[in-house]
C-alpha positions as CSV (number, residue, x, y, z in Angstrom):
1,M,26.0,3.3,-19.5
2,S,23.8,4.8,-16.8
3,T,20.2,5.7,-17.5
4,V,17.6,7.4,-15.5
5,D,13.9,7.0,-15.2
6,R,12.1,9.6,-17.1
7,Q,10.3,11.9,-14.7
8,P,6.6,11.5,-15.0
9,A,4.8,14.2,-17.0
10,P,2.5,16.5,-15.0
11,P,-0.8,14.7,-14.3
12,F,-3.5,15.3,-16.9
13,G,-5.5,18.4,-16.3
14,V,-3.8,19.4,-13.0
15,D,-0.8,21.8,-13.6
16,W,1.8,21.3,-10.9
17,S,4.3,23.7,-12.6
18,T,2.5,26.8,-11.4
19,D,0.5,28.1,-8.4
20,R,3.0,27.3,-5.6
21,L,0.5,28.0,-2.9
22,A,-2.1,25.5,-4.2
23,N,0.7,22.9,-4.7
24,G,2.0,23.5,-1.2
25,L,-1.4,23.1,0.4
26,T,-2.2,19.9,-1.6
27,G,1.3,18.5,-0.7
28,L,0.6,19.3,3.0
29,L,-2.8,17.6,2.8
30,F,-1.2,14.5,1.2
31,A,1.6,14.4,3.8
32,F,-1.0,14.8,6.6
33,H,-3.0,11.9,5.1
34,L,0.1,9.6,5.0
35,G,0.9,10.7,8.5
36,L,-2.5,9.7,9.7
37,V,-2.1,6.2,8.1
38,V,1.1,5.7,10.1
39,V,-0.2,7.1,13.3
40,A,-3.5,5.1,13.0
41,H,-1.4,1.9,13.1
42,A,0.5,3.1,16.2
43,T,-2.3,4.4,18.4
44,D,-6.1,3.8,19.0
45,S,-6.7,7.6,18.8
46,V,-6.9,7.6,15.0
47,L,-9.5,5.2,13.6
48,A,-10.1,3.6,10.3
49,W,-13.0,5.9,9.5
50,H,-10.8,8.9,10.1
51,L,-8.5,7.6,7.3
52,A,-11.5,7.1,5.0
53,A,-12.7,10.7,5.7
54,S,-9.2,12.0,5.1
55,T,-9.2,10.1,1.7
56,V,-12.4,11.8,0.7
57,V,-11.2,15.2,1.7
58,L,-7.9,14.7,-0.2
59,G,-9.8,13.4,-3.2
60,A,-12.2,16.4,-3.2
61,D,-9.2,18.8,-3.1
62,L,-7.6,17.1,-6.0
63,G,-10.9,16.8,-7.9
64,C,-11.6,20.5,-7.5
65,R,-8.1,21.4,-8.8
66,L,-8.7,19.1,-11.8
67,A,-12.1,20.8,-12.5
68,V,-10.5,24.2,-12.3
69,D,-7.5,23.4,-14.4
70,S,-9.3,21.4,-17.1
71,A,-12.5,23.4,-17.6
72,R,-12.7,25.4,-20.8
73,D,-15.1,28.1,-19.5
74,A,-16.4,29.4,-16.2
75,T,-19.8,27.7,-16.5
76,R,-18.2,24.2,-16.8
77,R,-15.8,25.0,-14.0
78,R,-18.6,25.9,-11.7
79,L,-20.6,22.9,-12.7
80,G,-17.6,20.6,-12.2
81,L,-16.9,22.0,-8.8
82,L,-20.5,21.7,-7.7
83,V,-20.7,18.0,-8.8
84,I,-17.5,17.1,-7.1
85,L,-18.4,18.9,-3.9
86,L,-21.9,17.2,-3.8
87,S,-20.3,13.8,-4.4
88,A,-17.8,14.5,-1.7
89,V,-20.5,15.3,0.8
90,A,-22.4,12.1,-0.1
91,A,-19.2,10.1,0.3
92,L,-18.5,11.7,3.7
93,G,-22.1,10.9,4.7
94,V,-21.6,7.3,3.9
95,V,-18.3,7.2,5.8
96,Y,-19.9,8.9,8.9
97,R,-23.0,6.6,8.7
98,S,-20.8,3.6,8.7
99,T,-19.4,4.6,12.2
100,T,-22.8,4.2,13.8
101,P,-23.7,0.8,15.5
102,G,-26.9,0.6,13.5
103,F,-25.2,0.4,10.2
104,G,-27.9,0.1,7.5
105,F,-31.6,0.6,7.6
106,G,-33.2,-2.5,9.0
107,S,-34.5,-4.8,6.3
108,N,-33.2,-2.5,3.6
109,R,-29.6,-3.1,4.6
110,P,-28.6,-4.9,1.3
111,L,-30.0,-1.9,-0.6
112,W,-28.0,0.5,1.7
113,L,-24.8,-1.5,1.0
114,V,-25.4,-1.2,-2.7
115,V,-26.0,2.6,-2.4
116,A,-22.9,3.0,-0.2
117,F,-20.8,1.1,-2.7
118,L,-22.1,3.1,-5.7
119,V,-21.7,6.5,-3.9
120,I,-18.1,5.8,-3.0
121,V,-17.1,4.4,-6.4
122,S,-18.9,7.2,-8.2
123,F,-17.1,9.8,-6.1
124,L,-13.7,8.3,-6.9
125,L,-14.4,8.0,-10.6
126,L,-15.7,11.6,-10.7
127,V,-12.7,13.2,-9.1
128,T,-10.2,11.4,-11.4
129,D,-12.2,12.0,-14.6
130,A,-12.7,8.3,-15.5
131,R,-13.5,9.2,-19.1
132,R,-9.7,9.3,-19.6
133,Y,-9.0,5.8,-18.3
134,T,-7.3,3.4,-20.7
135,R,-8.6,-0.1,-21.2
136,G,-5.9,-1.5,-18.9
137,Q,-6.9,1.0,-16.2
138,W,-10.6,0.0,-16.5
139,T,-9.5,-3.6,-16.1
140,A,-7.8,-2.8,-12.9
141,V,-10.8,-0.8,-11.6
142,G,-13.0,-3.8,-12.5
143,C,-10.8,-6.2,-10.6
144,F,-10.9,-3.9,-7.6
145,A,-14.7,-3.6,-7.8
146,I,-15.1,-7.4,-7.9
147,L,-12.9,-7.8,-4.9
148,A,-14.7,-5.1,-2.9
149,A,-18.1,-6.4,-3.9
150,V,-17.4,-9.8,-2.5
151,Y,-16.1,-8.3,0.8
152,F,-19.3,-6.2,0.9
153,A,-21.5,-9.2,0.3
154,H,-20.0,-11.1,3.2
155,T,-20.9,-8.2,5.6
156,L,-24.6,-9.3,5.4
157,S,-23.8,-12.3,7.6
158,Y,-22.8,-10.1,10.5
159,A,-24.9,-8.0,12.9
160,P,-25.1,-4.4,11.8
161,S,-23.7,-3.3,15.1
162,S,-20.5,-5.3,14.6
163,A,-17.3,-3.9,13.2
164,Q,-17.2,-6.9,10.8
165,S,-20.3,-5.4,9.0
166,R,-18.7,-2.0,8.5
167,W,-14.9,-2.3,8.0
168,P,-15.2,-3.0,4.2
169,V,-16.6,0.5,3.8
170,W,-13.5,2.1,5.2
171,S,-11.2,-0.3,3.3
172,L,-13.1,0.5,0.1
173,V,-12.5,4.2,0.5
174,V,-8.9,4.0,1.6
175,M,-7.7,1.4,-0.9
176,A,-9.6,3.0,-3.9
177,G,-8.1,6.4,-2.9
178,S,-4.6,4.9,-2.8
179,L,-5.1,2.9,-6.1
180,V,-6.7,5.6,-8.3
181,V,-7.0,9.1,-6.8
182,I,-3.6,9.8,-5.3
183,P,-1.5,8.2,-8.1
184,R,-3.6,9.8,-10.8
185,L,-3.4,13.4,-9.5
186,I,-0.3,13.7,-7.3
187,P,3.1,13.5,-9.0
188,E,5.3,10.5,-8.2
189,R,8.1,12.8,-7.2
190,V,5.9,14.3,-4.4
191,F,5.0,10.8,-3.2
192,L,8.7,9.8,-3.0
193,W,9.6,13.1,-1.3
194,V,6.9,12.7,1.4
195,L,7.5,9.0,1.9
196,S,11.3,9.2,2.4
197,R,11.0,11.9,5.0
198,L,8.1,10.4,6.9
199,A,9.9,7.1,7.2
200,A,13.1,8.8,8.3
201,V,11.2,10.8,11.0
202,V,9.7,7.6,12.4
203,V,13.1,5.8,12.4
204,L,14.8,8.8,14.1
205,L,12.1,8.7,16.8
206,G,13.0,5.1,17.4
207,L,16.7,5.6,17.3
208,A,16.4,8.1,20.2
209,T,15.5,5.1,22.4
210,Y,19.1,3.9,22.2
211,V,20.1,7.1,24.0
212,V,17.2,8.0,26.3
213,G,15.5,4.7,26.6
214,D,11.8,4.1,26.0
215,Y,9.6,7.2,26.1
216,T,6.2,8.6,25.3
217,L,5.7,11.4,22.8
218,W,2.1,12.8,23.0
219,M,-0.1,9.8,22.2
220,L,2.8,7.7,20.8
221,E,4.8,5.2,22.8
222,V,8.3,4.9,21.4
223,R,9.7,1.5,22.4
224,Q,12.3,-1.1,21.6
225,W,11.6,-4.9,21.2
226,S,13.3,-8.0,22.5
227,G,16.1,-9.8,20.8
228,S,18.8,-8.6,18.4
229,P,18.6,-8.0,14.7
230,S,20.6,-10.2,12.4
231,V,21.1,-11.2,8.8
232,P,23.3,-13.9,7.4
233,G,26.9,-12.8,8.0
234,I,26.0,-9.9,10.3
235,E,25.4,-10.2,14.0
236,T,24.8,-7.4,16.5
237,D,24.1,-6.9,20.2
238,A,21.7,-4.1,19.6
239,T,18.0,-4.5,20.6
240,I,15.4,-4.8,17.9
241,L,13.6,-1.5,17.2
242,R,9.9,-1.0,16.8
243,S,9.7,2.8,17.2
244,I,6.1,4.1,17.5
245,F,4.6,0.8,16.4
246,G,3.4,-2.2,18.4
247,N,5.4,-4.6,16.2
248,P,8.8,-4.2,14.6
249,N,7.5,-5.6,11.3
250,S,5.4,-2.5,10.9
251,L,8.6,-0.3,11.3
252,G,10.2,-2.6,8.7
253,V,7.4,-2.0,6.2
254,L,7.7,1.8,6.5
255,A,11.5,1.8,6.5
256,F,11.6,-0.5,3.4
257,T,9.6,1.9,1.3
258,G,11.3,5.0,2.7
259,F,14.7,3.5,1.9
260,V,13.8,2.7,-1.7
261,A,12.2,6.2,-2.1
262,A,15.3,7.9,-0.7
263,A,17.6,5.8,-2.9
264,V,15.7,6.7,-6.0
265,E,15.7,10.4,-5.1
266,C,19.4,10.2,-4.4
267,H,20.2,8.7,-7.8
268,R,18.1,11.2,-9.6
269,S,19.7,14.1,-7.7
270,V,23.2,12.8,-8.6
271,V,22.3,12.5,-12.3
272,A,20.7,16.0,-12.3
273,R,23.9,17.3,-10.5
274,R,22.1,18.6,-7.4
275,P,24.7,18.0,-4.7
276,L,22.6,19.3,-1.9
277,G,19.7,17.1,-2.8
278,A,21.9,14.1,-3.3
279,T,23.5,14.6,0.2
280,V,20.1,15.0,1.9
281,T,18.5,12.0,0.2
282,A,21.6,9.9,0.8
283,A,21.3,10.7,4.5
284,L,17.6,9.7,4.4
285,A,18.5,6.4,2.7
286,V,21.1,5.7,5.4
287,I,18.6,6.5,8.2
288,C,15.8,4.4,6.6
289,G,18.2,1.5,5.9
290,L,19.4,1.5,9.5
291,G,15.8,1.4,10.7
292,L,15.1,-1.5,8.3
293,F,18.0,-3.5,9.7
294,L,17.2,-2.7,13.3
295,S,13.5,-3.7,12.8
296,N,14.7,-7.3,11.9
297,A,11.8,-7.5,9.5
298,R,13.3,-10.0,7.0
299,A,10.4,-9.9,4.6
300,S,10.8,-6.1,4.3
301,M,14.6,-6.5,3.9
302,L,14.0,-9.0,1.0
303,A,11.4,-6.6,-0.6
304,A,13.8,-3.7,-0.3
305,A,16.6,-5.8,-1.9
306,V,14.3,-6.8,-4.8
307,A,13.3,-3.2,-5.5
308,I,16.8,-1.9,-5.4
309,V,18.1,-4.7,-7.6
310,I,15.4,-4.0,-10.2
311,Y,16.0,-0.2,-10.1
312,A,19.8,-0.7,-10.3
313,G,19.3,-3.0,-13.3
314,N,17.7,-0.1,-15.1
315,V,20.5,2.3,-14.0
316,V,23.3,0.0,-15.2
317,G,21.8,-1.8,-18.1
318,G,19.1,0.5,-19.4
319,R,15.4,-0.2,-19.9
320,R,16.1,-3.3,-22.0
321,A,17.6,-4.9,-18.9
322,V,14.4,-4.3,-16.8
323,P,12.3,-7.3,-17.8
324,V,15.4,-9.5,-17.6
325,V,16.1,-8.4,-14.1
326,V,12.5,-8.7,-13.0
327,V,12.2,-12.2,-14.3
328,A,15.6,-13.3,-12.9
329,T,14.7,-11.8,-9.5
330,V,11.4,-13.6,-9.3
331,L,12.9,-16.9,-10.5
332,T,15.6,-16.6,-7.9
333,I,13.1,-16.1,-5.1
334,V,11.1,-19.1,-6.3
335,G,14.2,-21.2,-6.5
336,F,15.2,-20.3,-2.9
337,L,11.7,-21.2,-1.7
338,L,11.9,-24.6,-3.5
339,G,15.4,-25.1,-2.1
340,M,14.2,-24.4,1.5
341,Y,11.2,-26.7,1.0
342,V,13.3,-29.7,-0.1
343,G,15.9,-28.9,2.5
344,V,18.7,-28.1,0.1
345,I,19.0,-24.5,1.5
346,G,19.5,-24.5,5.2
347,I,17.4,-21.4,6.0
348,S,14.5,-21.7,8.5
349,D,11.0,-21.2,6.9
350,S,9.6,-20.2,10.3
351,N,6.8,-22.8,9.8
352,R,5.5,-20.9,6.8
353,F,5.2,-24.0,4.6
354,D,3.0,-25.6,7.3
355,L,0.9,-22.5,7.5
356,W,0.6,-22.3,3.7
357,A,-0.4,-26.0,3.5
358,G,-3.1,-25.5,6.2
359,S,-4.4,-22.4,4.3
360,L,-4.6,-24.4,1.0
361,A,-6.5,-27.2,2.8
362,A,-9.0,-24.7,4.2
363,I,-9.5,-23.2,0.7
364,R,-10.1,-26.6,-0.8
365,D,-12.6,-27.6,1.9
366,G,-14.5,-24.4,2.1
367,P,-16.9,-22.3,0.0
368,L,-14.7,-22.3,-3.1
369,L,-16.2,-19.4,-5.1
370,F,-16.7,-16.7,-2.5
371,G,-14.7,-18.0,0.5
372,Y,-15.6,-18.0,4.2
373,G,-16.0,-14.3,4.7
374,S,-14.4,-14.6,8.2
375,P,-10.9,-13.7,9.3
376,P,-8.4,-16.3,8.0
377,G,-6.9,-17.0,11.4
378,F,-10.1,-18.5,12.7
379,I,-10.6,-20.6,9.5
380,I,-7.2,-22.2,9.2
381,E,-6.7,-23.0,12.9
382,P,-8.2,-26.5,12.7
383,Y,-5.8,-27.3,9.9
384,L,-2.7,-26.4,11.8
385,G,-0.5,-28.3,14.2
386,S,-0.2,-27.3,17.9
387,G,2.1,-24.4,18.5
388,L,1.5,-22.7,15.2
389,S,0.1,-19.2,15.0
390,A,-3.3,-19.1,13.3
391,S,-2.3,-16.9,10.4
392,P,-1.5,-17.8,6.8
393,H,1.5,-15.4,6.7
394,N,0.7,-15.0,3.0
395,S,-1.5,-12.2,1.7
396,Y,-2.7,-14.1,-1.4
397,L,-3.8,-17.1,0.6
398,S,-5.5,-14.8,3.2
399,V,-7.6,-13.3,0.4
400,F,-8.5,-16.7,-1.1
401,V,-9.6,-18.0,2.3
402,R,-11.8,-15.0,2.9
403,V,-13.3,-14.2,-0.5
404,G,-12.7,-17.4,-2.5
405,L,-11.7,-17.9,-6.1
406,V,-13.7,-14.9,-7.4
407,G,-12.2,-12.4,-5.0
408,G,-8.8,-14.1,-4.9
409,L,-8.4,-14.1,-8.7
410,A,-9.4,-10.5,-8.9
411,Y,-6.8,-9.7,-6.3
412,L,-4.1,-11.6,-8.2
413,C,-5.0,-9.9,-11.4
414,L,-4.7,-6.5,-9.7
415,V,-1.4,-7.2,-7.9
416,V,0.4,-9.6,-10.2
417,G,-1.3,-8.3,-13.3
418,A,0.0,-4.8,-12.6
419,V,3.6,-6.1,-12.3
420,V,3.3,-8.1,-15.5
421,A,1.8,-5.2,-17.4
422,G,4.5,-2.9,-16.1
423,T,7.2,-5.3,-17.0
424,L,5.8,-5.6,-20.6
425,R,5.8,-1.8,-20.9
426,Y,9.4,-1.5,-19.9
427,R,10.2,1.1,-22.6
428,E,8.0,3.7,-20.9
429,V,7.1,2.5,-17.5
430,D,8.2,4.3,-14.3
431,V,10.9,1.8,-13.3
432,A,11.0,3.1,-9.7
433,M,7.3,2.3,-9.2
434,L,7.7,-1.0,-11.0
435,A,10.5,-1.9,-8.6
436,L,8.4,-0.9,-5.6
437,A,5.4,-2.9,-6.9
438,V,7.5,-6.0,-7.4
439,G,8.9,-5.5,-3.9
440,W,5.4,-5.3,-2.5
441,A,4.3,-8.4,-4.5
442,V,7.2,-10.4,-3.0
443,H,6.5,-9.0,0.5
444,Q,3.0,-10.2,0.4
445,L,4.3,-13.8,0.0
446,F,5.4,-13.7,3.7
447,E,2.9,-11.4,5.5
448,S,-0.8,-11.8,6.2
449,Y,-2.0,-8.2,5.6
450,T,-3.9,-7.5,2.4
451,L,-4.2,-4.4,0.3
452,F,-7.9,-4.2,1.1
453,W,-7.2,-2.6,4.5
454,W,-5.8,0.6,6.0
455,S,-2.5,-0.4,7.6
456,P,0.7,1.3,6.3
457,G,1.6,-1.9,4.4
458,A,-1.8,-1.9,2.7
459,V,-1.8,1.8,1.8
460,L,1.8,2.0,0.6
461,G,1.6,-1.3,-1.3
462,T,-1.6,0.0,-3.0
463,L,0.0,3.3,-3.8
464,A,3.0,1.5,-5.5
465,I,0.5,-0.4,-7.7
466,G,-1.6,2.7,-8.3
467,Y,1.4,4.7,-9.5
468,L,2.4,1.8,-11.8
469,L,-1.1,1.6,-13.3
470,F,-2.4,5.2,-13.1
471,G,0.7,7.4,-12.5
472,D,1.7,7.7,-16.2
């Protein structure tokens, strides 16, 4: 018997059932923000601090709508708007100050970092009305705060003029916005709608290269890659696609999430008997799926398969099947990795086991509690053999190398803990977001990015966890 995810209730305080103009403007602002995230990874014209500023503006818009919709009288409404606007100005001031080479104020730099941290966190808690957080949500916020605080502390070892001393500010704003603000105040259906169409557009731009060749569109260079995509049992002579990105793996990340979002939308449209919507979303799923294959990003393919299997388990077997499918999927992946490690399964590990072993050795020999603070590639290089790329190719190990046991355990609690908590709440959890979150948790086993960053993988992965934790 087929079942469907229950559509999330309208977010607390903000009424998305009325005022189409306000909804449209907020939706456009959200779509613009996600578009900036994608473009920032494809060109140097959009910088990290632009994304941080965009996050603050989007948060201020949502916070003002919350203040207007939830205030009981005009006086409280005006006071709420004033507090949110003042906090937004302070947060934007911190973001702008972090762009200057002389970041900090001389000997008072530690105090400035504390002030910057508190201003940003206070703004994010204000616009989402933190008084309504559950105990589990406060736990997630605490894990995030610990992770960010360790990153911030490491910036003191770098010169104020260096990017290493400033990038945690931008990561703090972007990740916190994706974790708390957007999922708490923008409905999940809007997120899926924007994501599926954004991914399809980027894929279509890339597919055009098979007809007209490589080309330049404004500030974007649309290119192909070398080699041909392949999966077990499927070979092709087509060239690997990277579209607007510098690396095809980035296209795979966007296509993976767009494919899952479109597939979920398509299923919901079929159940709701909306033939036009089902047709459109099916076409989007095909486009994103084709882009995923042509990117040859195998980690993204695996993540997409994991997400689809979990969502399909809910569709076919109902909510009771969800925890069984999640556990079975995770155990299957662990079994495959063990089989590859002992040589029973003849699939190349692309030297990942050697990279992971080198990363574990660096963690063992280094500052155990708070990590090295430096980029992992530089740290693990002495532990690797010749010819290996200096990258852990594992997000979890990257975090442990950089911020030690304290930051690493906070990161694990946030990512893995969210998946475990969502699985245990299978009766009411948004299964689409649980499926995406599990897909992202698996994806991070094979890639070096972390969620404390502003790349499309970091933002989309954090959004999936945010909707799982805060989207209900």
